C-alpha positions, 0 to 999 in steps of 0.5 A: 660846489663851492657853496657846499664846502662854505657851509661847513663841508669838509672832507678828510680822506679816510684811505691815507697809507699814513696815520692821521695825527701821527708823529715822529722824528728824523733825528732825536733834536729834528723838528717834530713832525705831524702828520696832516691828512688829505683834504679839501677846503675853502682857501681865502676869505668872504666878502664880508670878513671883518679885516679882509683884504682883497687878494684873499678870494675865495676858491677850492684847494685840494690836498691830495696826500698826505703831508708832514708839518712840523709841530711847532716852528724852528726854534733857536736850539733847532736853529743854533744846531744849523749854525754850529755845523756852520751851515747856517748864517747866525752870526749875520741873523744876529746882526740884522737883529741889532738894527733896524729896518733901514739898517741903522743900529737900534737901541731898542732892538727888543729881547729875543728869548733862545732856547724852546722859543722859535728862531725868529729874524731869518730870512726866507733864504736862511730857512732854505739853508737850514731846510738842505742842512736837515736833509743832509743830516737826517739823509732824507732829502725831502724837507720843505717849507709849506706852501701857502695853501697847505699852511692855510689847510693846517692852519684851518685843521678843518674850519670854515671861521675866521680863527681856527678856533671861531669867529672872534679873536683869542689870547687864550689861543695864541700870542699875539698883540693890541686888538685895535686895528692898524695899532702895532704891539704886544699885549697879555691878556688870557693864557697869552703872558707874553707881552713883548716876546715871542712865547716858548712854542707850544704854550697854547692848545694845538688844533685839531691837527695836532699843531701848534702856533699856526696862529700867532707868536711868529711869521712863518715863511712859505715857499710862494711867489706872491699872487694875487689873483685866484684864478691863477693860484693852484688848486692843489696844494701846490706853491707858486713859482711863477708869480712875483718872486722879488717876494715871498710870502709869510703867514701866521702873525706874531707877538705884536700884530694885530687880530686883522692879520690873525685870521685864517686867510690873511695873507703877506708878502712884504718882503724880499726873499733876502730879508733878515732882523724881523724878530717876529718871523721865523719858519717851520718845515714840512715833508710830502708823504709818498 
């Protein structure tokens, strides 16, 4: 069965109650949501994939429900609405962006364009604050972060290649950094005109599900605690809740990160949920549709 799926068999249910690809907003300035169909895929990477890490073991996952995913990461404009309502701690995020990783002031804290660019520097807990505020504002009570497997499913959008568009990295599809492994730093090439900063969301083509910035621009928090053992990873799209919760996961890659971490299967679990000030780390939201 797994071998069949690895050969490219990908199933999206055709009897979903919510039309795949439909878009909606629950308020005029809420994130635009795209309906992603149910389906099955192989999560992780083959042993032959360049840059593969030991915790990327392949396993089958079935998303047996319709899922709404924000078309893009949450933007500064959207975040600032939550800050303005005093439900999100904007001043602390801003202060953290002016500090280095040791908590000391830094003169070279970079340029953080706002507006329609993705919010950055927020912690996993900050993302949860925004989600609570969004649920109260809309009265829906169903917004949340994506699980790690939902994120990879939505990013792949039916692909089985290293990246969503193929097996070779390309600055025509994502805002990411230098191509040399282990060498961080921005790069501008092709459609990627942003060397050392985020790009406005949806500056690159959408994937087959209609989603933007599933690769590059900013890393994005997911719900999960860390679990390296593929045998213990959920097969139903749910988030890991009983792994190592001293860290929370994030996906996608960023404007200054390399092609190896741009891969669909790349996993990142290095930050505690209260970590702020990372200029390359934001989030997007999701909803399960019944």
